[in-house]
C-alpha positions, 0 to 999 in steps of 0.5 A: 500500500502506497502512502498518500499525503492527506491523513483521514480517519472515518468512524462507523457504528454508534455515534459515527456522525458525531465522531466524524464531525467533532474529532480533535485528537486520536490515539490508537494503541495496538499492543501484543499479548493480553493487552487489547487494542485501546482507542482514545479520542478527544471531541469538541462538544461545544453546543452539544446537548447530552453525551454519547452513550457508554458501552456503544460499539464504534468502528474505525478506518484510517489511512490517506485519502489518496491511497485508501483506508485500512480497517482497524476493527470495532471498539467498545466504549468503556469510559467518557470524561467531559471537560469544561472550559473548553468543552471537550469530551475524552472517550476511551474504548477497548477492542476486547468484547467485555462490558463494564459489568464484566459478567464473564469475569474477564478481569477476575483473578483465579487460583486453579489447577489445570491438566492433563490437557493440551495448550490448545484445549486449555486456551479454547476453554479460557477464551470461550468463557469470555465470549471470544472465538479462539484461533490456535496455531496447529503446532501449538495446539497439541503441546501436552500440559500435564499439570499447571497452576493458575495462581491469583491471575486473570484467565488471559494473564495466565494463558499469556504467561503459559504461552510464553514458555513455548515462545508463543503469543496471545492476542485479542483481535476483535471477537477473536483470540489468537494463540500463535508463534510470534509474528504470525497472529494475523495469518492465524486470525485469517486477517493476513498482514504483509511485512511492512517496509520502511525506508529512510529518506536521503534528506531525513530531517525534523519538520519534514513529513517523511522524517524518521527517528529511531533508537536501538537498545541492547538488553542482552548479549547474543548467543552467537558473535559470528556466523559460518557458511560453507560452499562447494569449490568445484575447481578443487572438489572440496567444501570450503568455509567462510566465517564472519565475526568472532567465535562462537559461530552460528553454523548455517546448515545449507551449503552455498554455490560459491564464496560470495553467496556464502559470505552474504548469507553469513553476514545476513545471519550475523545481523539476525543473531546480533538483533536477538535481545535488541529493542528498537523504537521508531517514530515515523509517518503514520502507516495504517498497516503497522500492527502489533505482532506484524513484521517490520522490514527495514531496507538498505537505507537503514544502518546495516545493524538495523536492516532486516525483519523485526517483530512489532510489539506495540504500535501507537498511532496518533492523529489530530485536526492539523492532519499530523499523523504519526506512528510510534513502533516498539519492536524486538529482534526477530529470532525465528 
């Protein structure tokens, strides 16, 4: 999807006309794991009689007039806060389909024992209790759970903690609740999302519409400090080896056709393992395709140590009446 020049937001559902006419500011947080998507709106209510209903369902599309809008799903209004002088109304909405009354006990803490069962069966049991439709990765579905204790935890907090043992993530997506490998939640939910490519302009400076800033933090040492790849030397009839970095080396099992191909593969692998334990934060022009648990591709316009695919942990989209549309990304080094 190409980006346009004129940011645009469109609401539908409860009080859609009011929201479309009076929106001043928008903040949409798309988070991974137990956290559901959160929508925060600020409306101008000068001259308005009455307030929008609490508990109504609203939907949102966002993007650019020139290139089209992207569906962001439905949200349940859970909080409204009127302000006087100036007359403003703050609205908070959540993508999780629970009510203020919380009749299903979505936020209730429990202490229980589970098993013997499987990860998929336990996930279905806990999510359907709260009105979600579960989606489970087949490889995760059959993992045996002989016994596990839920200790003063909400159902969703517990299943998220359990999934993390198997390098898996859980994610509420509208009425669905997904259990999947990192970076694959959208495909499991049948709402596929492509890798989102991001480039740095040649004249990258503050104040420009395309300005990008980024910060990378090293939170742990990588297991490998180098990479080794082999190639077949047809002239001598021998297998040769190329190493980049220093020991310990990550050994690539595939044998490559020539020295250049082997070196490129080893350098690429070294960049990937070097990102393990790294955290990346980016502030960039608004992009409606960016979503938590999606994949971010940084191309060759980025420094070599940042290039490649990253797993998006959280994205916060902001929009205001000055048509300032930005996306803030928190991503982790992709180790799969």
